[in-house]
N, C-alpha and C positions, 0 to 999 in steps of 0.2 A: 643646155639644156632644152625641152620641147615638152612642147604639151601631149600626152600619149591618147590614144584616143583608138576604139574599135567600132564599125559600123555597124547599127543598128539591124536586128532581122529585116530582112523587105517585107515581111510583114509587121511586122509594127509599124515600116517605111507607112507601105500603102494602108495603113489604118490613120495614121495621122494625118494624111493625104485625102480620106474620106471626104466629099464635099468643092474639092478643088479640083478642076479640072485642068487648068494653065496654069504649068510649073515654069518657074524660072530656078534652076540650078548652081548655087555657087561652092566654089571650094576652096582651098588655101592651100598657096604653094611653098608653104614652111612647114610645120609640122606634119599638118594631115599628108604632105604631097611624103614627106618621109619615112613616113609610119604607114602608106601606100592605101590612106581610106579617104582620100579628099582630093589627089592629085587629078591630073587629065584626064589618065587612064580609068580613074577611079569614077569621075562624071561624066566621062564619055558611055563609061558601061551604066552608069544611073540614069542615064538618058534613055542609054539603048532599053533596058528593063519599066521605065514607067511609059513607054512610048509602048511596049505589047501588051500593057495593062490601060492602052487607049488613053492614056494623059499626052495634054498636047505640050511639050517643052519649047516653051517660047524664046528661051536662049540658054545660052549659061557661060561659065566665065570661072577661071581660077585666079584668086587675088593672089599676091605676092606675097602681103601676111595682112588675112583678115582679121587679127587681134588689133588692129592700128590704124591711124586715118586715110591708107590706101584703100580702107575699105571703101570711104565714101566717095572716093574719084575712079572707084570700080563701077560705084551702083549709080553715080551720075554717067559716068560713058556704055551705062545698060540700061537707062531708064525707059527706052521704048520698051522694048524686052520684057523690061520690069513690070513695066503696066499693062503691059499685055498678058501678065497672067495674075491665078488669085493666091498666090503664095509665094516663097522663096522658098526654096529647098538647100537648107546648106549643110553645109561637108566640110565643117570646121572643128576645132571646141570649141563647148562652152562661152569662153571668151570673144572667138570670135562670131557665134550667133552673137551676142547683145552688141558687138558695135553694129553690126549690120543692119540690126534691129533699130539702133538708134538712127539711122538716115533711109528707113522709107519706112510706109504708111500699110503695111501688108502682113500679112501671119510670117512670121519665121520659122521655120519646122527644122527642128535640128534630128539630120540622118546621124549622126554619129554619136558615141556616147564617151566621156572624157573621163579614163581611168586614173592617170597619174601624169604629176612632172620626172618627166628621166630624162637619162642621158646617156649615148649609146656606148656602147662597149665596144663594139664590132659594128660593122655596116647589117643593120635591118634588127640588131638584137638593142633591146631598151632596158635599162637597169631603173627602177623604182627607184628616186632618192627625194620627192619630199609629197606625202599624200595631203597637203593644205588643209592640216587638218583644225588650223586655228589655231592653236598653244605654241608655238615653235619652242623647243628649247636645247638647237643646237651649237648657243652657246655655251651652254652647257656640258655640251657633251662632244666638244672637238671635231665638230663640227658634222657630226655625224647621227643619223634623223634615227631614233630608234622605234620609231613606230613603222619606218618603212622600210630597216634595217635589220630586226628581230621578227624571227617568224610569229611569235607568239605578242610582238608587239607593247614589251615591255620597257617603259621607261626607267626603272630604278634599278639597272643593273643585273648583271647576270641572273640566271632560275638556278635553280637547282640539278638541271640537266645539263649544263655545261660540260662538256670534256677537255681537260686540253687547249681550253682556249676555244673551242669547234663547239657549235650546235648542234644541239640530241634533234634535232627534224631536220635538217641537212648537215651531215658528218664532214664535210669539204667546204662548209662556208666558218668564217670566223662569225666568235659572238659578236653583235654591233657591240 
């Protein structure tokens, strides 16, 4: 299971960084690395893009797991560079952003949008298995989330459009 993320548009990131001229960048070595949104390559690309718009990047790191206690260790290891910045740009899921915000006393700015919780079916292809809706019923549906498995998000059984157990929206997909 991984948090599936996508990078915000650079225009949105620039807007969020307005008023901050010194930035520290932190990525995540787990989910964001696997989804190619916050690993070493993406952090270095972000560093380059920020420098092109005259932002001073005081430092950067890729935390092995940004959403757990390792983020505190990483923030301490990079304390000097973080203190030389006005804000921290986080390239991780929302949980990593929150976790890091508890360890530092600077604005923490997310560079990614968290989309869903997914599993990797094949390398680089993730399937949504949980929308974190807060109303889980998979105990009643044999472990299948109808919110994510049904194109219509129906929770009360097949719609009138099913045909031989297949979805009317995607005829290759089994009805949830």
